[in-house]
Steps between C-alpha positions, in 0.01 A plus 500: 500500500496773767810567703538302819315663787607249762505659845850524638520381858791484740570174680350653815179594319471152351550345843228722648253421220571127530457513878159666464396233250637218717324625814172528309514163322726265697463347843869513590576142397818462297555401233180634350319255274457732203261265320257516792546875542437566131198276465326530837602841633539704180251310285732462202511191281818295458523339159770244421640572153687226317848608384480853640871491588589376150270745318562817699804430719296560816343294776190716542323818395192691608255639249412870476158447656670362812264205515725220372856383555638253246760260638725258313318166527812284529641714781166503679479119492864443600529479880866604480384832347258589782712788631567628147127503418423669832762766425373551143143549619621741770690690230180535296313621808776761525385633162144495631597703809770733364419557134126458457439830318784437255407138444127563452581724201651202317280246327670191637257211497695215338853369486532652152390840638763474771773403253397784266507746790849393603626519142364852461693630797794701382840394628560827681163478677573146615851594606365805685271274706792269581722794598230644730445158658872444560547855631221459754618162628 
């Protein structure tokens, strides 16, 4: 697997990128309904996936083609998880906005692909991403 080529942004840069995206795609209403934004504004498909949390330890993931976001079915159907699902989808849109070049190079189309990708990451690469994130926040 190639070395990580994830762009390294400061908190200020991330804020500016997110603000550009928000101004382009959102009407100023908060909180943003990410399901509507994803499906109607961005044209992506949301697919409920049974046992995603149990299989992969995640609530959602976006594929490398940036046309589908898989969401844990149980969380999506549980009204008490509405904010969690909204956050998880927003997180995936963050990959779409901030890391598209990096993510497109991966062949992530299924839950198994995502799990394989995460398992292939070396510990130091993962830790480096966490350190950069914590440093910038």
